[in-house]
Wavefront OBJ file of the C-alpha trace (Angstrom):
o trace
v -15.507 -7.175 7.865
v -14.720 -10.126 10.131
v -11.111 -10.573 11.176
v -10.947 -14.081 9.653
v -11.953 -12.678 6.259
v -9.410 -9.876 6.424
v -6.738 -12.345 7.555
v -7.442 -14.674 4.608
v -7.362 -11.828 2.088
v -4.150 -10.485 3.577
v -2.328 -13.813 3.456
v -3.684 -14.776 0.070
v -2.106 -11.604 -1.294
v 1.207 -12.139 0.498
v 1.542 -15.701 -0.766
v 0.767 -14.673 -4.341
v 3.414 -11.948 -4.207
v 5.874 -14.338 -2.570
v 5.609 -17.057 -5.203
v 5.945 -14.431 -7.948
v 9.146 -13.105 -6.360
v 10.633 -16.591 -6.017
v 9.933 -17.453 -9.650
v 11.558 -14.207 -10.797
v 14.672 -14.766 -8.676
v 15.205 -18.313 -9.934
v 14.507 -17.551 -13.572
v 16.918 -14.605 -13.708
v 19.590 -16.533 -11.821
v 19.380 -19.369 -14.330
v 20.008 -17.041 -17.262
v 22.778 -15.294 -15.332
v 24.550 -18.643 -14.973
v 24.400 -19.087 -18.743
v 25.532 -15.531 -19.456
v 28.535 -15.824 -17.167
v 29.236 -19.475 -18.044
v 29.497 -19.919 -14.270
v 30.617 -23.235 -12.834
v 30.692 -22.480 -9.100
v 27.080 -23.387 -8.345
v 27.072 -22.777 -4.553
v 28.418 -19.252 -5.110
v 25.735 -18.495 -7.677
v 22.735 -20.347 -6.237
v 23.497 -20.026 -2.527
v 22.504 -16.339 -2.311
v 18.942 -17.223 -3.369
v 18.596 -19.371 -0.264
v 19.779 -16.554 1.979
v 17.524 -14.077 0.153
v 14.554 -16.339 0.898
v 15.395 -16.254 4.610
v 15.135 -20.063 4.830
v 18.835 -20.915 4.796
v 18.669 -22.780 8.143
v 15.924 -25.099 6.904
v 17.674 -25.606 3.569
v 20.966 -26.769 5.067
v 19.106 -29.119 7.399
v 17.653 -30.843 4.334
v 20.304 -30.485 1.629
v 24.066 -30.993 1.554
v 25.005 -28.154 -0.788
v 23.432 -25.188 -2.531
v 23.783 -26.360 -6.126
v 21.279 -25.659 -8.884
v 19.289 -28.873 -8.474
v 18.925 -28.582 -4.698
v 18.065 -24.877 -4.675
v 15.479 -25.201 -7.436
v 13.836 -28.172 -5.724
v 13.805 -26.427 -2.337
v 12.431 -23.122 -3.605
v 10.012 -24.581 -6.146
v 8.671 -28.015 -5.225
v 9.657 -28.833 -1.633
v 6.435 -29.036 0.371
v 8.458 -29.118 3.601
v 9.597 -25.593 2.790
v 6.703 -23.292 3.837
v 7.943 -20.631 1.411
v 8.432 -22.758 -1.703
v 6.338 -22.029 -4.777
v 4.191 -25.122 -4.249
v 3.603 -24.233 -0.576
v 2.804 -20.611 -1.411
v 0.329 -21.495 -4.141
v -1.315 -24.061 -1.878
v -1.715 -21.490 0.910
v -2.849 -18.777 -1.507
v -5.523 -21.120 -2.897
v -6.718 -22.147 0.562
v -7.057 -18.535 1.678
v -8.795 -17.643 -1.600
v -11.217 -20.528 -1.090
v -12.332 -19.187 2.289
v -13.161 -15.756 0.806
v -14.705 -16.834 -2.506
v -17.728 -14.653 -1.771
v -15.479 -11.584 -1.506
v -13.012 -11.924 -4.395
v -13.938 -11.958 -8.118
v -15.052 -15.402 -9.317
v -12.514 -15.286 -12.124
v -9.712 -14.725 -9.624
v -10.660 -17.847 -7.704
v -10.801 -19.845 -10.947
v -7.334 -18.714 -12.078
v -5.855 -19.264 -8.600
v -7.316 -22.768 -8.588
v -5.935 -23.383 -12.074
v -2.492 -22.183 -10.951
v -2.584 -24.574 -8.005
v -3.236 -27.610 -10.205
v -0.631 -26.493 -12.716
v 2.088 -26.294 -10.049
v 0.916 -29.536 -8.475
v 1.199 -31.361 -11.832
v 4.658 -29.898 -12.492
v 5.854 -31.009 -9.058
v 4.991 -34.632 -9.879
v 7.396 -34.729 -12.808
v 10.638 -36.573 -12.200
v 12.541 -34.348 -14.590
v 12.039 -30.629 -15.111
v 13.601 -29.928 -18.493
v 11.428 -26.909 -19.263
v 11.765 -24.971 -16.037
v 12.028 -21.629 -17.797
v 8.555 -22.203 -19.221
v 7.378 -23.114 -15.733
v 8.597 -19.870 -14.144
v 7.301 -17.873 -17.078
v 3.888 -19.474 -16.564
v 3.956 -18.674 -12.828
v 4.521 -14.991 -13.601
v 1.789 -15.023 -16.268
v -0.717 -16.595 -13.887
v 0.143 -14.117 -11.164
v -0.148 -11.153 -13.517
v -3.553 -12.427 -14.578
v -4.694 -12.720 -10.969
v -3.434 -9.247 -10.082
v -5.135 -7.853 -13.197
v -8.444 -9.432 -12.188
v -8.113 -8.006 -8.683
v -7.335 -4.500 -9.918
v -10.060 -4.491 -12.548
v -12.862 -6.359 -10.799
v -12.657 -5.883 -7.032
v -14.409 -2.979 -5.350
v -11.873 -0.637 -3.756
v -13.087 -1.178 -0.215
v -11.498 -2.785 2.854
v -10.762 -6.034 1.009
v -8.940 -4.179 -1.755
v -6.789 -2.268 0.697
v -5.918 -5.385 2.709
v -4.783 -6.955 -0.575
v -2.615 -3.943 -1.394
v -1.275 -3.677 2.149
v -0.131 -7.302 2.046
v 1.208 -7.146 -1.501
v 3.443 -4.138 -0.892
v 4.727 -5.286 2.489
v 5.708 -8.642 0.993
v 7.312 -6.973 -2.015
v 9.314 -4.579 0.172
v 10.606 -7.502 2.216
v 11.747 -9.521 -0.810
v 13.444 -6.532 -2.476
v 15.281 -5.686 0.742
v 16.464 -9.269 1.191
v 17.705 -9.558 -2.382
v 19.512 -6.234 -2.241
v 21.152 -7.141 1.062
v 22.373 -10.556 -0.073
v 23.712 -9.366 -3.428
v 25.383 -6.311 -1.898
v 27.066 -8.494 0.708
v 28.261 -11.092 -1.813
v 29.529 -8.636 -4.460
v 30.975 -5.643 -2.641
v 33.686 -7.323 -0.542
v 35.710 -8.072 -3.693
v 37.119 -4.727 -4.933
v 38.177 -6.414 -8.182
v 34.556 -6.508 -9.308
v 33.523 -2.943 -8.448
v 32.644 -1.007 -11.615
v 33.771 -3.968 -13.751
v 31.740 -5.745 -16.481
v 31.178 -8.557 -13.966
v 29.774 -6.028 -11.504
v 27.410 -4.645 -14.155
v 26.185 -8.135 -15.058
v 25.497 -9.076 -11.445
v 23.738 -5.822 -10.541
v 21.852 -6.002 -13.824
v 20.607 -9.409 -12.707
v 19.393 -7.895 -9.435
v 17.369 -5.364 -11.421
v 15.963 -8.047 -13.708
v 14.987 -10.129 -10.678
v 12.529 -7.432 -9.635
v 11.554 -6.450 -13.192
v 13.394 -3.141 -12.832
v 16.089 -3.310 -15.507
v 14.352 -1.318 -18.237
v 13.036 1.379 -15.915
v 16.463 1.714 -14.300
v 18.184 2.178 -17.661
v 15.757 4.952 -18.539
v 16.965 6.861 -15.495
v 20.668 5.910 -15.220
v 23.316 5.406 -17.905
v 25.579 3.061 -15.919
v 24.887 0.074 -13.722
v 26.673 0.263 -10.375
v 25.789 -0.583 -6.808
v 25.231 3.032 -5.697
v 22.659 3.761 -8.395
v 20.991 0.366 -8.091
v 20.700 0.859 -4.334
v 19.273 4.361 -4.853
v 16.739 3.093 -7.385
v 15.548 0.062 -5.423
v 15.380 1.855 -2.084
v 14.239 5.375 -2.884
v 12.685 5.729 -6.327
v 9.202 7.012 -5.483
v 7.719 6.301 -8.915
v 8.900 2.740 -9.514
v 6.374 0.241 -8.052
v 9.043 -2.197 -6.851
v 11.227 0.177 -4.854
v 11.166 -0.137 -1.077
v 10.038 3.460 -0.670
v 7.168 3.086 -3.135
v 6.038 -0.134 -1.447
v 6.078 1.385 2.042
v 4.179 4.469 0.892
v 1.508 2.349 -0.822
v 1.178 0.093 2.232
v 0.955 3.177 4.455
v -1.810 4.665 2.289
v -3.820 1.432 2.238
v -3.538 1.036 6.001
v -4.839 4.571 6.474
v -7.740 3.811 4.125
v -8.618 0.660 6.084
v -8.655 2.580 9.358
v -10.694 5.426 7.856
v -13.292 3.030 6.400
v -13.706 1.179 9.705
v -14.071 4.395 11.674
v -16.531 5.801 9.162
v -18.612 2.612 9.192
v -18.756 2.499 12.961
v -18.901 6.234 13.526
v -16.322 5.934 16.297
v -13.084 7.858 16.702
v -11.006 5.614 18.954
v -9.718 2.055 19.150
v -9.694 0.024 22.352
v -6.239 -1.350 21.536
v -4.619 2.078 21.297
v -3.287 4.403 23.977
v -3.970 7.242 21.549
v -7.464 8.227 20.436
v -6.241 8.667 16.887
v -3.815 5.772 16.323
v -3.850 2.005 16.509
v -0.697 -0.149 16.895
v -0.420 -0.935 13.180
v -0.570 2.746 12.308
v 2.188 3.656 14.767
v 4.478 0.879 13.545
v 3.900 1.812 9.915
v 4.806 5.414 10.682
v 8.035 4.209 12.289
v 8.886 2.240 9.146
v 8.079 5.144 6.873
v 10.098 7.573 9.008
v 13.100 5.249 8.847
v 13.129 5.569 5.054
v 12.198 9.260 4.896
v 14.859 10.314 7.398
v 17.695 8.611 5.489
v 19.244 8.743 2.026
v 21.317 6.327 -0.030
v 24.621 8.052 0.674
v 24.090 7.815 4.417
v 22.862 4.225 4.214
v 25.905 3.055 2.273
v 28.158 4.922 4.684
v 26.736 3.320 7.816
v 26.227 -0.063 6.127
v 23.473 -1.333 3.864
v 23.299 -4.623 5.736
v 22.691 -2.860 9.058
v 20.053 -0.641 7.477
v 18.181 -3.564 5.934
v 18.363 -5.538 9.178
v 16.661 -2.626 10.903
v 14.197 -2.252 8.021
v 13.174 -5.912 8.207
v 12.859 -5.765 11.981
v 10.438 -2.866 11.574
v 8.604 -4.759 8.814
v 8.104 -7.630 11.264
v 6.819 -5.186 13.860
v 4.331 -3.817 11.325
v 3.135 -7.329 10.467
v 2.715 -8.211 14.153
v 0.859 -4.956 14.796
v -1.471 -5.620 11.847
v -2.289 -9.003 13.354
v -2.946 -7.512 16.792
v -4.951 -4.578 15.401
v -7.191 -6.517 13.033
v -6.830 -10.294 12.929
v -6.607 -11.188 16.637
v -10.100 -9.838 17.209
v -13.369 -11.620 16.455
v -14.261 -8.540 14.485
v -12.796 -5.096 14.136
v -13.587 -3.042 17.193
v -13.011 0.672 17.485
v -15.020 0.996 20.660
l 1 2 3 4 5 6 7 8 9 10 11 12 13 14 15 16 17 18 19 20 21 22 23 24 25 26 27 28 29 30 31 32 33 34 35 36 37 38 39 40 41 42 43 44 45 46 47 48 49 50 51 52 53 54 55 56 57 58 59 60 61 62 63 64 65 66 67 68 69 70 71 72 73 74 75 76 77 78 79 80 81 82 83 84 85 86 87 88 89 90 91 92 93 94 95 96 97 98 99 100 101 102 103 104 105 106 107 108 109 110 111 112 113 114 115 116 117 118 119 120 121 122 123 124 125 126 127 128 129 130 131 132 133 134 135 136 137 138 139 140 141 142 143 144 145 146 147 148 149 150 151 152 153 154 155 156 157 158 159 160 161 162 163 164 165 166 167 168 169 170 171 172 173 174 175 176 177 178 179 180 181 182 183 184 185 186 187 188 189 190 191 192 193 194 195 196 197 198 199 200 201 202 203 204 205 206 207 208 209 210 211 212 213 214 215 216 217 218 219 220 221 222 223 224 225 226 227 228 229 230 231 232 233 234 235 236 237 238 239 240 241 242 243 244 245 246 247 248 249 250 251 252 253 254 255 256 257 258 259 260 261 262 263 264 265 266 267 268 269 270 271 272 273 274 275 276 277 278 279 280 281 282 283 284 285 286 287 288 289 290 291 292 293 294 295 296 297 298 299 300 301 302 303 304 305 306 307 308 309 310 311 312 313 314 315 316 317 318 319 320 321 322 323 324 325 326 327 328 329 330 331
């Protein structure tokens, strides 16, 4: 597989996962505002900007983090490279370049999603935004279903999974960090109904509420942190995502070595590891060598900062190991 093909598949998958996460965050936050009858919009909508990681760009373009500004920035602002419209545009462009690799139906649905978002962005008023975000999730679920049911489980499949789970781990970590930081400093809210509502919203944002309630009776920050960091069976926990990404990376390396019949990589000091593999092991070890009690004791924010730094190192190593080359070379 050429590096340009792998790169397109990888980023197509990341952008699809990213726009799905954004739509979930906004949709749940909207209903949370109604449930709480909240009036302090910057307090409620501001955390979404910080969770996206684009707070600097946002405050360069908007005066305050109210509902209208945040929704426009995260949904329809083409100057924001991580808005829904930018993500779907980039996902479509990457899908277009690998149309011969992905299922035809996936390309058709991705193309349809692009035009749907483009048409919605042209509207002056967005009175049915909940339908819009619901449609985004439905489109994305359809695309993921087509990938899982129609794509051969070869290198392309594993690059898709690698990208999907790395992106998902990043968004879950960011959301958990921002909500933990904004809620915990006020001891009045700890173990209160307000606390349960807010942490329940965090779970709903990552489609985890029902699965969480099957495992825990009460909603509190310790259990939510445990579930979203370490639950090994829930597909949106950080641990699950890292393990799945780790497995797919190993499969990619094994397939390349088997195809070429070579046991070493020119980019690696070790005959058995490439940079991406070493960085992924570091990330996995960081999770495996900790537990929730220790993380909360030393500071969740510090832990997630370190986690995201290692995620960035993994992403950079993936680029250097696979995409920076004209083609994969294990010679």
